[in-house]
C-alpha positions in Angstrom: -16.7 39.2 -26.4 -17.0 37.9 -22.8 -18.2 34.5 -24.2 -15.2 34.3 -26.5 -12.9 34.9 -23.5 -14.6 32.2 -21.5 -14.3 29.7 -24.3 -10.7 30.5 -24.9 -9.9 30.0 -21.2 -11.8 26.7 -21.1 -9.8 25.5 -24.1 -6.5 26.4 -22.4 -7.5 24.5 -19.2 -8.5 21.5 -21.2 -5.3 21.5 -23.2 -3.3 21.8 -19.9 -5.1 18.8 -18.5 -5.0 16.5 -21.5 -1.4 17.2 -22.6 0.2 15.2 -19.7 -2.1 12.3 -20.5 -1.1 12.3 -24.1 2.6 12.5 -23.1 2.2 9.6 -20.7 0.8 7.3 -23.4 3.9 7.7 -25.4 6.6 7.6 -22.8 5.8 4.7 -20.5 5.4 4.1 -16.8 7.7 6.7 -15.5 5.8 9.5 -17.2 2.5 7.9 -16.0 3.7 8.5 -12.4 4.5 12.1 -13.1 1.1 12.5 -14.9 -0.6 11.1 -11.8 1.0 13.8 -9.7 -0.2 16.5 -12.1 -3.7 15.2 -12.2 -4.1 14.9 -8.5 -2.7 18.4 -7.9 -5.6 19.8 -9.9 -8.4 17.3 -9.1 -8.7 16.9 -5.4 -11.0 13.9 -5.3 -9.9 10.9 -7.4 -11.9 7.7 -7.4 -9.9 4.7 -6.2 -10.7 2.8 -9.4 -9.2 5.6 -11.4 -5.9 5.2 -9.6 -5.8 1.4 -9.9 -4.2 1.3 -13.4 -1.4 3.6 -12.4 -0.8 1.7 -9.2 -0.7 -1.5 -11.2 1.8 0.1 -13.6 4.0 1.7 -11.0 7.7 0.5 -11.1 9.1 -1.6 -8.4 12.1 0.8 -8.0 12.1 3.0 -4.9 11.7 6.3 -6.7 8.6 5.5 -8.7 7.0 3.4 -6.1 7.5 6.0 -3.4 6.0 8.7 -5.6 2.8 6.7 -6.2 2.6 5.6 -2.6 2.8 9.2 -1.4 0.3 10.6 -3.8 -2.2 7.7 -3.2 -1.9 8.3 0.6 -2.7 12.0 0.3 -5.4 11.8 -2.4 -7.3 8.6 -2.2 -10.9 8.9 -1.0 -11.6 8.4 2.7 -13.5 5.1 2.1 -10.3 3.5 0.6 -8.7 3.9 4.1 -11.7 2.4 6.0 -12.5 -1.2 6.4 -14.0 -3.7 8.8 -10.6 -5.2 9.8 -9.7 -5.6 13.4 -7.4 -3.1 15.1 -5.0 -5.1 17.1 -3.4 -4.1 20.4 0.1 -5.0 21.6 -1.3 -7.6 24.0 -3.4 -9.3 21.3 -0.5 -9.6 18.9 1.8 -10.8 21.7 -0.7 -13.5 22.7 -1.1 -14.5 19.1 2.7 -14.9 18.6 3.1 -16.8 21.9 0.2 -19.2 21.2 0.7 -19.7 17.5 0.3 -23.5 17.8 -2.6 -23.4 20.2 -5.2 -23.5 17.5 -5.8 -23.7 13.7 -7.3 -20.2 13.9 -4.1 -18.7 15.4 -2.0 -20.5 12.8 -4.1 -19.1 10.0 -3.5 -15.4 10.9 -0.9 -13.8 8.6 1.3 -11.1 10.1 2.8 -8.8 7.4 5.6 -6.4 8.0 5.4 -3.6 5.4 8.7 -1.9 6.2 11.7 -2.1 3.9 14.0 -5.2 3.9 16.9 -3.0 5.2 14.9 -2.1 8.3 14.2 -5.7 9.1 17.8 -6.6 8.7 18.8 -3.8 11.0 16.0 -3.9 13.6 14.4 -7.4 13.4 10.7 -8.2 13.1 7.8 -9.7 14.9 8.2 -13.5 15.0 6.4 -15.2 12.1 5.9 -12.1 10.0 6.4 -12.0 6.3 7.8 -8.9 4.6 5.8 -7.2 1.8 7.2 -3.7 1.7 4.7 -1.1 0.7 6.9 1.8 -0.2 9.0 0.1 -2.9 6.2 -2.2 -4.1 2.9 -0.4 -3.8 1.6 -2.7 -6.6 2.0 -5.9 -4.5 -1.7 -6.4 -3.8 -2.7 -5.6 -7.4 0.0 -7.8 -9.0 -0.9 -11.1 -10.6 0.3 -14.2 -8.8 3.2 -14.6 -11.2 4.2 -10.9 -10.8 4.1 -11.3 -7.0 6.2 -14.5 -7.0 8.8 -12.8 -9.2 8.9 -9.7 -7.0 9.0 -11.6 -3.7 11.0 -14.8 -4.0 11.8 -14.5 -0.3 8.1 -15.2 0.4 7.8 -18.9 -0.5 4.3 -19.2 1.0 3.1 -16.6 -1.5 0.6 -13.8 -1.0 -2.2 -14.6 1.5 -5.5 -15.6 0.0 -8.2 -13.0 -0.2 -10.1 -14.5 2.7 -7.2 -14.8 5.1 -7.1 -12.8 8.3 -4.2 -10.4 8.0 -2.4 -8.1 10.4 -0.4 -5.2 8.9 2.3 -3.4 10.8 5.3 -1.1 10.1 7.5 1.1 12.2 4.8 3.5 13.6 1.5 2.6 12.0 1.5 5.0 9.0 2.8 2.8 6.2 0.7 -0.2 7.5 -2.4 2.0 7.2 -1.5 2.6 3.5 -0.8 -1.1 2.9 -4.1 -2.0 4.4 -5.9 0.4 2.1 -4.1 -1.0 -0.9 -5.1 -4.6 0.1 -8.7 -3.7 0.7 -8.9 -1.8 -2.6 -7.5 -4.9 -4.3 -10.2 -7.2 -2.8 -8.8 -8.5 0.5 -11.7 -8.4 3.0 -10.2 -9.2 6.4 -7.3 -6.8 6.8 -6.4 -5.8 10.3 -3.9 -3.3 11.6 -1.5 -3.1 14.5 -1.2 0.7 14.8 1.4 0.5 17.6 3.6 -1.4 15.1 7.2 -2.2 15.7 8.0 0.9 17.7 5.5 -0.2 20.4 6.5 -3.8 20.1 10.1 -3.0 21.0 9.1 -0.5 23.7 6.9 -3.0 25.5 9.4 -5.9 25.3 7.9 -8.0 22.5 10.0 -10.9 21.3 12.1 -9.9 18.2 13.1 -12.3 15.5 16.3 -11.6 13.5 
């Protein structure tokens, strides 16, 4: 009797887990995002590679993208957030911006602002930065080149090559950490972060482009 109860309980749990997956297969990307939420609520450690297909499939619209972004941020394994990229201070970023033309090495560093376009229009940005918003486009680093060009016509130079030295920043260092994790997971190997981000840049009198 006890064995039958255990089998029945296991069957109910399996059905509860597989039903969202079956539904997702039939109703497209939006349902996949909801399914991702269900899965990660019940499975606390999800391999980064298991999340990749849903990150790739996430919609560019703010609602779907924000949902995947938030769930990835809270559930991705610790190693996805770690890397060997440089942590930049205000002084280092300021010196880089002021001496852009001093060397080829300085010119090759790519500064990426991962805030939303509306924030840049309202507040400005660090001179020379390109805008690849992480919240509305968490797929950016997994996109094909054609997909990236279609999503970001305002970035004529295109996505940085995988070997480029990159500095990520946002408003206060939270979104830039997520963006750096996305890029590392997608194969970019030299991704640095400016954790002070734009809030510190403004506070310490950094030059603002607008």
